[in-house]
TIGU-697831 format. One record per residue: z, x, y of N, C-alpha, C in turn; residue in three letters; residue number from 1. Coordinates in pm, whole numbers. Atoms other than C-alpha are relative to their C-alpha. Example, Ala and Ser with C-alpha at 12.3 -4.5 7.8 and 13.67 -1.06 7.14 Angstrom:
<sites>
[[0, 89, -119], [780, 1230, -450], [0, 90, 120], 'ALA', 1]
[[-6, -82, -119], [714, 1367, -106], [73, -77, 109], 'SER', 2]
</sites>
This chain:
<sites>
[[-23, 30, -39], [-22, 20, -80], [35, 70, 190], 'MET', 1]
[[2, -56, -93], [-108, 125, 318], [128, -27, 131], 'SER', 2]
[[-176, -3, -100], [164, 200, 632], [-67, -117, 62], 'LEU', 3]
[[-2, 87, 3], [-35, -100, 764], [38, -161, -32], 'ASP', 4]
[[-60, 102, 87], [7, -333, 519], [123, -46, -39], 'GLU', 5]
[[-103, -40, 25], [340, -245, 476], [78, -56, 101], 'LYS', 6]
[[-20, -1, -145], [400, -285, 820], [-4, -203, 16], 'PHE', 7]
[[67, 182, 21], [240, -681, 820], [120, -52, -56], 'ASN', 8]
[[-59, 99, 103], [431, -755, 503], [151, 11, 39], 'ALA', 9]
[[-122, 18, -75], [784, -662, 710], [5, -97, 95], 'ALA', 10]
[[-24, 163, -19], [687, -889, 946], [-16, -129, -47], 'ALA', 11]
[[-45, 158, 129], [694, -1171, 704], [102, 5, -5], 'LYS', 12]
[[-56, 28, 32], [913, -1081, 572], [138, -24, 70], 'GLU', 13]
[[-102, -12, -44], [1150, -1075, 852], [14, -176, 84], 'VAL', 14]
[[25, 169, -40], [1066, -1460, 954], [64, 10, -127], 'THR', 15]
[[-34, 127, 121], [1203, -1537, 619], [166, 43, -26], 'GLU', 16]
[[-166, -10, -77], [1574, -1414, 747], [102, -120, -75], 'LEU', 17]
[[-44, 147, 83], [1820, -1657, 511], [123, -22, 145], 'ALA', 18]
[[-116, 36, -106], [2069, -1620, 868], [-73, 81, 151], 'SER', 19]
[[55, -69, -87], [1951, -1503, 1224], [108, 166, 22], 'GLN', 20]
[[-46, -199, -50], [2032, -1086, 1285], [107, 9, 146], 'PRO', 21]
[[-75, -53, -135], [2263, -985, 1525], [-70, 22, 134], 'ALA', 22]
[[151, -41, -51], [2122, -937, 1865], [5, 124, 36], 'ASP', 23]
[[32, -118, 25], [2138, -594, 1880], [-148, 44, -49], 'ALA', 24]
[[107, 9, 50], [1928, -625, 1571], [-145, -69, -19], 'ASP', 25]
[[93, 96, -11], [1699, -860, 1676], [-75, 123, 143], 'LEU', 26]
[[53, -69, -89], [1630, -592, 2016], [-15, 112, -59], 'LEU', 27]
[[113, -79, 88], [1551, -339, 1787], [-115, 20, -83], 'GLU', 28]
[[116, 60, 69], [1329, -513, 1551], [-121, -104, 109], 'ILE', 29]
[[74, 45, -134], [1165, -641, 1919], [-56, 73, -5], 'TYR', 30]
[[45, -163, -102], [1149, -299, 2080], [-95, 99, -101], 'ALA', 31]
[[103, -74, 65], [968, -128, 1732], [-121, -24, -61], 'LEU', 32]
[[182, 123, -79], [713, -429, 1718], [-103, 23, 54], 'PHE', 33]
[[90, -59, -107], [605, -383, 2009], [-67, 150, 43], 'LYS', 34]
[[36, -148, -7], [591, -20, 1992], [-133, 57, -100], 'GLN', 35]
[[165, -8, 139], [395, -47, 1661], [-115, -71, 66], 'ALA', 36]
[[120, 47, -32], [149, -296, 1783], [-96, 37, 128], 'SER', 37]
[[60, 1, -171], [101, -224, 2158], [17, 193, 85], 'VAL', 38]
[[-32, -99, -123], [245, 115, 2194], [100, -1, 203], 'GLY', 39]
[[-37, 14, -99], [363, 224, 2476], [44, -101, 170], 'ASP', 40]
[[-9, 136, -53], [529, -40, 2742], [-108, 14, 127], 'ILE', 41]
[[126, -26, -114], [271, -156, 3031], [39, -88, 20], 'ASN', 42]
[[5, 138, -97], [446, -471, 3186], [110, 29, 119], 'THR', 43]
[[-121, -22, -80], [697, -437, 3491], [135, -93, -30], 'THR', 44]
[[-148, 89, 56], [1038, -549, 3435], [57, -105, 57], 'ARG', 45]
[[15, 193, -119], [1108, -902, 3507], [121, 37, 95], 'PRO', 46]
[[-96, -2, -91], [1330, -1006, 3761], [141, -15, -95], 'GLY', 47]
[[-104, -50, 31], [1705, -978, 3800], [71, -154, -71], 'MET', 48]
[[-34, 166, 50], [1769, -1387, 3656], [-27, 50, -159], 'LEU', 49]
[[-28, 4, 95], [1584, -1300, 3364], [74, 109, -102], 'ASP', 50]
[[-41, -71, 70], [1839, -1151, 3137], [-42, -7, -142], 'PHE', 51]
[[69, -57, 142], [1679, -1203, 2789], [-75, 94, 50], 'LYS', 52]
[[120, -147, -40], [1357, -1011, 2942], [1, 70, 13], 'GLY', 53]
[[-18, -165, -5], [1505, -772, 3072], [99, 106, -75], 'LYS', 54]
[[-82, -22, 168], [1706, -697, 2749], [-94, 73, -59], 'ALA', 55]
[[94, -15, 87], [1381, -701, 2572], [-81, 116, 32], 'LYS', 56]
[[104, -142, -53], [1177, -466, 2819], [65, 90, 0], 'TRP', 57]
[[-86, -143, -48], [1470, -223, 2872], [2, 39, -184], 'ASP', 58]
[[-73, -75, 189], [1510, -180, 2416], [-127, -11, -32], 'ALA', 59]
[[100, -73, 78], [1110, -136, 2399], [-55, 177, 123], 'TRP', 60]
[[26, -143, -123], [1112, 122, 2745], [72, 69, -101], 'GLU', 61]
[[-19, -111, 85], [1372, 317, 2532], [-129, 89, -124], 'GLN', 62]
[[99, -75, 141], [1079, 342, 2231], [-76, 81, 63], 'LYS', 63]
[[137, -65, -87], [843, 524, 2507], [10, 95, -94], 'LYS', 64]
[[8, -98, 10], [687, 817, 2367], [-10, 11, -152], 'GLY', 65]
[[15, -10, 170], [741, 703, 2006], [-159, -53, -49], 'MET', 66]
[[149, 19, 94], [398, 726, 1803], [1, -153, -106], 'SER', 67]
[[12, 99, 21], [305, 399, 1714], [-6, 7, -214], 'GLN', 68]
[[-25, -71, 169], [295, 518, 1271], [171, 27, -3], 'ASP', 69]
[[-150, -65, -1], [648, 664, 1342], [83, -157, -13], 'GLU', 70]
[[-43, 107, -23], [732, 319, 1488], [26, -117, -129], 'ALA', 71]
[[18, 58, 152], [618, 136, 1180], [56, 9, -53], 'LYS', 72]
[[-116, -80, 114], [791, 344, 971], [209, -42, -9], 'GLU', 73]
[[-136, 38, 7], [1102, 253, 1124], [29, -155, -23], 'LYS', 74]
[[-30, 38, 17], [1042, -43, 1163], [28, -141, -173], 'TYR', 75]
[[3, 2, 157], [956, -128, 781], [159, 58, -48], 'ILE', 76]
[[-134, -104, 115], [1302, 85, 695], [96, -145, 101], 'ALA', 77]
[[-6, 102, -46], [1474, -166, 944], [2, -117, -75], 'LYS', 78]
[[-5, 94, 91], [1372, -461, 807], [61, -30, -139], 'VAL', 79]
[[-29, 13, 156], [1431, -340, 464], [150, -28, 0], 'ALA', 80]
[[-216, -48, -52], [1841, -261, 597], [-7, -218, 46], 'SER', 81]
[[-13, 90, -53], [1818, -601, 741], [-12, -152, -131], 'LEU', 82]
[[-4, 45, 93], [1680, -780, 419], [60, -26, -118], 'VAL', 83]
[[-114, -38, 123], [1986, -599, 178], [73, -71, 93], 'ALA', 84]
[[-110, 26, -43], [2230, -714, 449], [14, -167, 1], 'SER', 85]
[[-35, 146, -1], [2107, -1061, 498], [-46, -113, -70], 'ILE', 86]
[[101, 105, 101], [1902, -1188, 225], [-92, -65, 86], 'GLY', 87]
[[196, 138, -13], [1561, -1435, 190], [40, -97, 6], 'LYS', 88]
[[14, 148, 2], [1570, -1810, 245], [-73, -4, -114], 'LYS', 89]
</sites>
């Protein structure tokens, strides 16, 4: 299975988790997914009243400079650890 196939399988698995992960885990998988699929952040930071948007932007911005392949590998590993700890539906 190629890296892209594993990444796509992990993206599907994350939607099948038995319960919602903690906020920190959600931000991590969001940031890794965006870095893996888009690359370095390419938007401006949301306004001061958009707390959720700013948290997501900040999480993705921290991944700046990480290669897309490395982000895919880390995303796959993170999803695997969430499946192991939370389980699937």
